[in-house]
N, C-alpha and C positions, 0 to 999 in steps of 0.2 A: 816296234821296238819300244823298249821301255828304259828309263834313265838308270844308270848305275849308282848305286846307293853311295858309294864312295863319292862320285861326282855330285851327287845332292849335298853331301856334307861340304865339299869345297863350295857349291853354291851359296849355303847356308852362311860361311864364314864371310864369304864376297858380298853378300847382302847387306850383313850386319855392320861390317866394315865401312861400305859405301854410305849406308845410312847414317852412322855416327860422323863419317867425314863430311857430308853433305851438311848435316846440322851444325857442325863446328863451323863451316864456312859461311853459314848465315849468321850464326850468333856473335862470330867474332869478326866479321867484315868491319873494318874501321869506318867510323862514320862518314869520313871524307872520302872513301873508296880506298882500295890497296895502294900500296906504294909499288912502283915499277921498280924491280931491282936488277934487270938485266934484259938484254934484247939477244934475238937470235938470227934469224936469216936477213931481218933488216930492221930498220928504227921503229918500226909499227908491229913487229912481232916481238911481243912483251912476254916478260916472267914477272910476276908478283910475288910478294913474300908469302901471300896465302897459298900459291901455287907449292910452294916448298914446303909450307907447315902441313898442306895436306897430304903430300906423297911421305912425309915423315910419319902421319899418324897411320896411314895405310901400311907403310911398311912395319911400323912398331906393331899393329894389332895381329897381322897376318904373321909376323916373324915370332910373336910370341906363341901362337896357336901351333905354327909349323915351322919350327927354328932351321929345319934342312931345306927349304923350298929355295929356288931361285926367284929374282925378280928382274922385270925389265920395266923401267918408270921411264916417263918423260923427263923428270928432273934430275934423277941421280943414275940413271943409265942401267947397266948391268950389274947383277950380282949373281955369283955362281951358287949353285945347289948341288944336292945331293941325292935327291929323293925322285927325280925325273918329273915334278911338277914345278912349273914357273908361272908366278904371276906377272901378267902384263897390265900395267896401271897408267891411266891418263888421270891425274887427280883433279884437274880442272879442264875439261874439254870444252872449250868456248871461253878462254880466259878474257877475250877483249869484251865479249858479253858480261861477264863478270865484273870486269873494270868499271864497265858504264851502269853497271847495276840493272842490266837486262835480264831477263828470266831464263833464258835458253843456254843454260851450261849444266854441265854433268859431271859426275864422278863415275868413271869407266873402269872396271876391274873385271879381267878374264883371267880363268885358271886353264893352263895348257898341260897335258901330260904327254910326255915326249914329242913336243913340237905342235900337237894338235889342240885346239881350244874343246874344252869339254863342260866347260860352266862360265856364264857371264853375266853381268848385272851393269845396266847403264842407269844410274840414279840422277833424277832431275828435280832438285829439291824444291826449287820455286814453284813448280808445276804439280808437286805432288805426285809424280810419276816413278815408279818403279819396274824398269822392264828387265825381265829374266829369261834365261834359256839354260838347259842342261843338254847335251848331245844325246840325241835319241828320245827327249822328253817333252818335245813342243816348246813354243815361247809364250810368253804370258806379260800382261800390263796389269800391275796391281792385283796379281793372282788370277786374272781371267785371260783365258786363251786367245791369242791374236793371229791373224792370217793376212798375208799378204792380198792384195786385190789380184783378180784373175778376170780375163775376158775383157781387159781395156786395149783398145788399139793405141798405136803409138801418138796418133793425132789428137787422142783425147786425153793423154797421160800428162799428170802433174808430176813435174821432175824437179828436184832440188840439186843445187850444184853449191860449190864453195870455190874460193880464190885463194891464190898464194899472197905472200907479202912482198915479193919482188916485183919492181915495176916491169921489167921484162917478161915475167910469168904472167902477171896479170892482163897484159897487152894481148899476149898468145891466148890465153883463156878467154878473152874478151872476143876474140876472133871465132873460136869455137862456139862460144854461145850464140853469135850472130846466125849460125849455121844451125843450131838447135832450135832456137826460138821458134822459126816459122813452122815448125813442124811437130810441134807438140801443143799442148792445152795451154801451158804455162810453165813458168819457172819460179821457184822459191830459192832465196838466199837465206839460210838460218843462222849459220856462223859457228856449228858444232856439227862435226861429221858423225860422232857417235849417236846424237840425237837424230839426224837425218837418217840414218840407216834404221833407227827405231820406229820411225814414223813410216817407213817403208814397210816394215815386218807388221805395223798396226792396221795397214791399209789407208793410212792418211796422207800419203805419198804414194805415186806409183812407180817413180824410179829416182836413182841418184847415180850422180857421178861426181868425180873429184881427181884432180891431178895434185900430187904433193902430200897426202897424207900419210902418215906414219903407222907403223904398226899398232901401237898404243892406242891411236883414234878409232882404229877399227876392229881390233881383236874381238871384244864382247860384242859390238853392233853386228858384225858379220854372222857370228853364231846364232844371235837372236833372229836376224832375216833368215837364214837356212832353216832354222827350226820353224819359222812361220811360213815354210813354203816357198821360199824366195831362192834367188841365185846370186852370188857375190862373185866377181872375179876382175880379170883385166881385159887387155886386148888379146885377141887371138889365141885365147886359152890359157894366157898367162895368168897367175894368181894377182888377186888384188893386191894393191901395195902403191908405193910412192909415185911409180910411173902412171899408174891410173887405178881408179877403183871405180866399178859399176855395180849398181844393186838394183834389182827390181824383182817383181813377181817373175814365176817361170815362163810364163807366156811372152812377157814383154822384153826379159833381158836380151834376146837374140835381136829384136828389130832396134831397140836402143843402141845395142852395141854396134849395129850394122849402121845407124845414122851417125854415130862418133866416129867410127874409125876412117873414113876418108877426110874427116876434119883435121886430123894430125892432133888429137888431144893430147898425146904423150910429148910433144915437142913444145920447147919455149920459143 
């Protein structure tokens, strides 16, 4: 397959916008750290003024170039469109990392056509990483092709996960983790789902799973994993999403799924 030129144009707009937004988030980050202006699922699930500023910038740049497109953003929700194209935006994936001035946060932008992701970028400004993919065109890191790992048995797999913000969910996730940890090489918790997905795509992680992610967290990263030869899904053939998201190389996906399934990873 080769990438559709129209999809490449969507990617170009996404990349330019993500890079500008990433620069703004570095250059305009308050010296004492951003202010927390709201909370969501719990007191530790925060929104800063920079999350909102970043989404406004993304919407302004893409809206100016493509005024009829729809948007789904973490901070401002759904905006209807008329073109069949929808932009799915997480202006800062890894807000707590950004709040604490840790480097693992990203700007994630995906373009969907008729509900399917066709282009995506995950920009990690503090690391100098730009992960990209176009449907049918492969996955790239800073312009160089990337691939998921292959031939890695479950017991030698390095697997990332993440945790929710509510106490009951965290307790349930800890129980699942206790069942996973003895059966894999090790676990990583990096704090940004979009980056975890891209690290799977780049072969820096072998797998990833998490309960509680939203569509804006995974829209771009999932496309990048798939274009890097991996698989992304939920339990028992369900799509990836809030209930559970699993990502891995094509050979490891099944064993990782089968390890997780009896542990009840979709229950709180």
